[in-house]
Phi, psi and omega in degrees: 000129180270142176268126180249130176246119179304148183305320181296319179292319178298316178298318179296320179297318179296317180297314180297317179297320178297316178296324177297319179295320178296318180297316179297318179297318180297322179291325181292316184273332180076188181282165176301325176303313179292318180296331180285342182115008176078201188294328179301315180292317181296319176296321179298316179297312182297316181294312179299317179302305185290322180295316180287323180295323181295336180272348183282125180302333179289339185241347185299330179296320181271333182259001184304327183260002181277128174284107185296333178295303180286328178296320180293329176294320178293317179297318179298317179296321178296314180296316179305312180298318182290336183265003177097010175283174184264024179279153174269124179293128180286341182243140175280168176300324180293321178293322178294317178297318178293323179297326180299329181284352180275351181242143176272178185297322179295318180292320178296319177296318178298318177301319179299321178296314180294323178296315179301318179294315179297320179294318180296326179279343183269330182212145178256355181285115184296328179289321177293317178302313181297317180296315179295316181299316180295327182281324190257315189308317181298337182249006185300315179300321179291323179295310180292321177299328179293340178284336187284000000 
């Protein structure tokens, strides 16, 4: 006797099995935050970013009064939240959007350069770099602008 499984049931079984595999893969790899090395790496990126940016003549005018110590903690928490960590973001989407308007195109570009350098010194994994860059870089000017 042959066992017959109707096509609809077979398709449903394949879909359920596929979702199960995706769930297992997500649990195995974890969030981008975890893959990056957790809070230590994110703090390193944030601290390096703000310290180098504050010394840049293109940014010193806007960052001159920012306390890089407390500012880097806020930036790290914002990044942690954006990367899937369990941190509470200190800035709302509205604050980040408003912060972006506080920097001009040259300043935003300069921040991007410093971010790239900070990211490169924090991790050598090209996939992690790409993932962090895609998640953070588009809002970086707004995040830093929110500190001002």
